[in-house]
C-alpha positions in Angstrom: 100.4 83.4 216.5 100.3 80.8 213.4 101.6 81.7 210.0 99.6 81.8 207.0 100.8 79.6 204.4 102.3 81.1 201.2 99.9 80.6 198.5 103.2 81.3 195.7 104.7 78.6 197.3 101.7 76.2 197.6 100.3 76.8 193.9 104.0 76.0 192.5 104.7 72.8 194.3 101.0 71.7 193.3 102.0 72.3 189.7 105.2 70.4 189.9 103.2 67.5 191.4 100.5 67.5 188.8 102.9 67.6 185.8 104.9 64.9 187.1 101.8 62.5 187.8 100.8 63.6 183.8 104.3 62.9 182.6 104.6 59.7 184.3 100.8 58.4 182.9 101.9 59.3 179.0 104.7 57.4 179.4 102.8 54.5 180.9 100.6 54.9 178.1 102.4 55.3 174.9 102.7 51.5 174.0 99.2 50.9 174.2 98.6 54.0 172.0 101.6 53.4 169.9 100.5 49.4 169.0 96.8 50.5 168.8 97.9 53.2 166.0 100.0 50.4 164.1 96.7 48.3 164.3 94.2 50.7 162.8 96.5 51.6 160.0 97.1 48.2 159.4 93.5 47.4 159.2 92.7 50.6 157.1 95.6 49.7 154.3 94.0 46.2 153.8 90.6 47.3 153.8 91.3 49.8 151.1 92.9 47.2 148.9 89.7 44.8 149.9 87.4 47.1 148.7 89.1 48.5 145.6 91.5 46.2 144.3 91.7 48.1 140.9 92.7 51.7 142.6 95.8 52.8 140.7 97.8 55.8 142.0 97.7 58.8 139.7 100.3 58.8 136.9 102.7 61.6 137.8 105.8 60.7 135.3 107.5 62.8 133.5 107.7 63.5 129.7 111.4 64.0 128.4 112.1 66.0 125.6 114.4 65.1 122.8 117.5 66.9 122.4 118.5 67.7 119.1 122.0 67.8 118.2 123.0 71.3 116.7 125.9 71.4 114.4 128.2 74.0 115.8 129.8 76.4 113.2 133.4 76.1 112.5 135.6 78.1 114.1 136.8 80.6 111.1 140.5 80.8 110.6 141.8 84.7 110.8 144.7 85.0 108.5 147.7 86.6 110.2 148.1 90.5 109.4 150.2 91.0 106.2 153.8 91.8 106.4 154.6 95.3 107.0 155.8 96.7 103.8 159.3 97.9 103.4 160.3 101.4 103.3 161.7 102.3 99.9 165.2 103.2 99.5 167.0 106.6 99.4 167.0 107.8 96.1 170.8 108.2 95.6 171.9 111.2 92.7 174.3 109.6 90.4 176.3 111.8 87.8 175.5 110.0 84.3 177.4 111.0 81.2 175.2 111.8 78.0 176.8 111.4 74.7 177.4 114.3 72.7 175.8 113.2 69.6 174.3 115.5 66.7 170.5 114.7 65.8 169.3 116.2 62.9 165.5 115.5 62.0 165.0 115.9 58.3 162.6 119.1 57.1 159.3 117.6 55.5 158.0 120.0 52.6 155.7 120.2 50.4 158.3 119.7 47.4 158.9 116.2 48.6 154.8 115.3 48.6 153.3 117.5 45.6 149.7 117.7 45.4 149.5 115.6 42.1 150.4 112.4 44.3 148.0 112.8 46.9 144.6 110.2 46.7 141.7 111.7 45.3 139.0 112.8 47.8 136.0 110.1 48.3 133.5 110.0 46.2 130.2 111.4 47.7 128.2 108.4 48.1 123.9 108.9 47.5 122.0 107.7 50.6 118.3 106.5 49.7 116.5 108.3 52.9 113.5 106.2 52.5 115.5 102.9 53.5 116.3 103.8 56.9 114.7 106.7 59.4 116.2 110.2 59.0 115.3 113.6 60.5 114.0 115.9 58.4 113.5 119.6 59.1 109.7 120.8 58.7 107.3 123.4 60.1 104.0 121.4 59.2 103.5 118.0 60.1 101.6 115.3 57.9 98.6 114.2 59.0 96.0 111.2 58.0 93.4 112.2 54.9 91.6 108.9 54.9 91.0 107.8 58.5 87.9 105.8 57.8 89.1 103.9 54.5 92.4 103.2 56.8 90.0 101.8 59.7 88.2 99.6 56.9 91.4 98.4 55.9 92.5 97.8 59.4 89.1 95.7 60.1 89.9 93.7 57.1 93.1 92.9 58.2 92.9 92.2 61.9 93.3 88.6 62.2 90.3 86.9 63.0 91.7 84.4 65.8 92.6 87.5 67.9 89.8 89.6 67.4 87.7 86.5 68.4 89.5 86.3 71.4 88.9 89.9 72.0 93.1 90.4 71.7 94.0 93.8 70.6 97.3 96.1 70.9 98.6 99.1 69.2 101.5 98.9 66.7 104.1 102.5 66.4 104.6 102.5 62.5 107.4 104.5 61.4 106.1 106.1 57.8 108.0 107.5 55.2 105.9 110.0 53.2 106.9 111.4 49.8 106.6 115.4 48.9 102.6 114.2 47.8 101.7 112.5 50.7 102.3 109.1 49.7 103.2 106.1 51.7 106.7 105.1 50.2 108.0 103.2 52.9 107.2 101.6 56.4 108.1 99.3 59.4 107.3 98.4 62.9 108.9 101.2 64.9 107.4 99.5 68.6 105.9 96.0 68.3 102.2 95.4 70.1 103.3 92.1 71.3 101.7 90.3 68.5 103.7 89.4 65.5 100.3 89.0 63.5 99.3 92.2 64.7 102.5 93.8 63.3 102.3 92.3 60.3 98.6 93.5 59.8 99.4 97.0 60.4 102.4 96.7 57.8 100.0 95.3 55.1 97.8 98.3 55.3 100.3 101.0 55.6 99.7 101.7 52.0 96.3 102.9 52.3 96.9 105.5 54.5 97.1 109.3 52.8 98.5 112.1 54.2 99.1 116.0 53.8 102.7 116.4 52.6 105.0 118.0 55.5 106.1 121.3 54.7 109.3 123.1 55.5 109.1 127.1 55.0 106.4 126.7 52.7 108.1 123.9 50.9 107.1 120.3 50.3 109.2 118.1 51.8 109.7 114.0 52.2 109.8 113.0 56.1 109.7 110.5 58.2 107.0 110.1 61.1 106.3 107.6 63.2 101.9 106.8 63.8 100.1 104.9 66.3 97.9 102.0 64.8 95.3 100.6 67.1 93.5 97.4 67.1 90.6 97.4 69.2 88.2 93.9 69.4 84.5 95.4 69.7 
């Protein structure tokens, strides 16, 4: 009885035969494929330059940045630590001799300085309180009596240049008022910022009349300060 051929052995042998045949054909066709590809590439290359002579490659250059030189901060010389302080010397007790001398202080008595020889006391100097600000006790403060008249005087004294320019201000004036309510002296306590307004306020200070200041039902002369305001209408 004849043995049937092994299918696995037949397939393997046939595959090896086919593989060997394809490999041989590839080796034989390689030169023609290689040179054919080179010729096609050359034709395409020259054709591109012939059809598009102005064709240029894209600019792929890189822009470099200028590096600025930076001054390096010089190194700081750190001084050396101070030298150690020497320890103080140990005190030594020494015997010291003091001269035995009798010292007598002369007694001071009134007999040596009689009262008749002393200089006289200073004479009292009368101070005019109307010349400088001095506080005077009072129970009732003076108040202006003729505000309307004083306002008209202020309008006449108002500098026309400042009034037309709409410039005003307030001047604080120190008034010295006597026992009858009359203004004896006046000077600028706080300026308005404009010399002409300050001078105008002092020029009309004598126009004001006040009620007298009272201290324990007695009229007294006092210093007071009073604001004078210039307003441009």
